[in-house]
C-alpha positions, 0 to 999 in steps of 0.5 A: 622420572623428573626431568631437569632444566638448566636455565640462564645458559649464555655462553658456548661453556654453558651449551658444552656442559649441557651436552655432556650432563644432558638436562632435558631442557635448557633455558635462554633468558631473553628478558633484558634486565636479567643478569642471564640475558642473551640476545636472539643472534646469541640464542640462535648460535647457541642453539646451533650447538646444542645436542637436538634431543635437549630442548630449548625454552625461551624465558620472556618477562612481558615481552610482546606477543609478536616478538615471542612468536617470531623468536619461537617460530624461528626454531631458536626455541622449542617451548615459551616460558611466560615468567611475568603475569601474563594473562589468559588473553595474552596466552590466547593471542601467542596461540594464534601465532604459534604452536609451541608449548607454553610454560606459565610461571607463577610464584608460589607464596600462598595457598590462593597461588596454588589454586591459581596454579591448578587454573592458569593457562599454559600447557606447563606450569613453573613454580617459583618464590620469584623471578630468578631470586635463587630462594626456594618457597614453602614447599607445603604449598604444593600439596594443593597443586593438582597438575604436573609442575616445574619446580623452581627457585632455590634448588641446590645440593642441600635440598635437591634430594628433598625436592625430587621426593615432591615428584615434580615434573621437573626441576629447574 
């Protein structure tokens, strides 16, 4: 069964709703330029209200390896999501500092991107049209992806049934 992730939670009301709806994952955005940004302290407080069976994902864009590892190792998050173009060396260095699983996000725009998705580091991959733009990409490209993926970007009430027919590991 496809798992569900709600991303961009930043208020206690968001956590209350998540605790009622019980998605598999929720996301805290630690990218300062995002309108959904939360500080480490706010995320820590929100996590304290989160039902333990929901895993918290921390979304980072070009953040230092040390800061990501510190937030992860403080158990503010359960999973790390890298949403920049962090390379294999970055992931290798991060793995030296934390045992938390890593989701590598990739913008899927071409067949070459789909091939890259099969090779990119990380325990999971997240495929998106961009960084929180709310737009869907050409889902036909998913035929070339040979590993489980989080499907993100532009999901709404009009296309979620079609998205689930693609059998993603999770929708975000």
